[in-house]
Structures are given as structure tokens and as C-alpha cells.
N, C-alpha and C positions, 0 to 999 in steps of 0.2 A: 418494497422500495429501498429500505435501509440495507437489506441484505445485498441488493444489486450494487449499491454504492460501496459497501464494504468489500465486495468481491472485486470490483473495479480498482479500488485503492490498493488492495492486496496484490493484484496482478501488476499494477504499475510499480509497486514496491519491488516485486520479484524481478521485473524487467530492469529496473534501475539498479538493483543490487547485483544480479548475475549477468546482466547484459554487457557491460563493458569488458568483462573477461572473455566473453564469447564473440561479441561484435565490437571491435574498436571504434566504430563510427558512433556508438551510443556514448554520450559524454557522462562523466562521473557527476553525480548531483549532490553528494555529501549529505548535508542535514535535511534536504528535502526528502530523501528516502526514509529517514527516521520519522519525519513529520507525517508522511503518508501512513506509515505503520501505526503510529500512535492514534491517528484519526480513525483508521480502520478498527483498531481494538476498542476505542471508545464507542464507536457506533455499534459494534457487536454487543458490548456490555450493556449499553443503554437499551438496546432492543431486547436482550434477555431479561433485564430487570422489569421491563414493562409488561411482561407476560404474567 
């Protein structure tokens, strides 16, 4: 379940980061992109430490 959330957050981050350059209709989100990346990394680290 955590891996699914982490992958979804990572995909959203990639869309937010590279999307505006490719598709101008996607708005720039600024700090939200970095927040999603930090949440995804924290989820992955917590999941790896629990094993």
C-alpha cells in the first residue's frame, strides 16, 4: 500500500515538474512539487526501515 502511494506521488511530481514545459495547460505548482517529492521519499524510507 505504501509503495502504491509513493509511486502515485512520484508520478504526480514528475507531471508537475515536466508537464508545464510540454503542455502549457498544466499550471506551475511551485512548492507543491517539492512537497510531493519529500512525502514520497519519506514514505519509501519508512517502508524500507520497517523491514
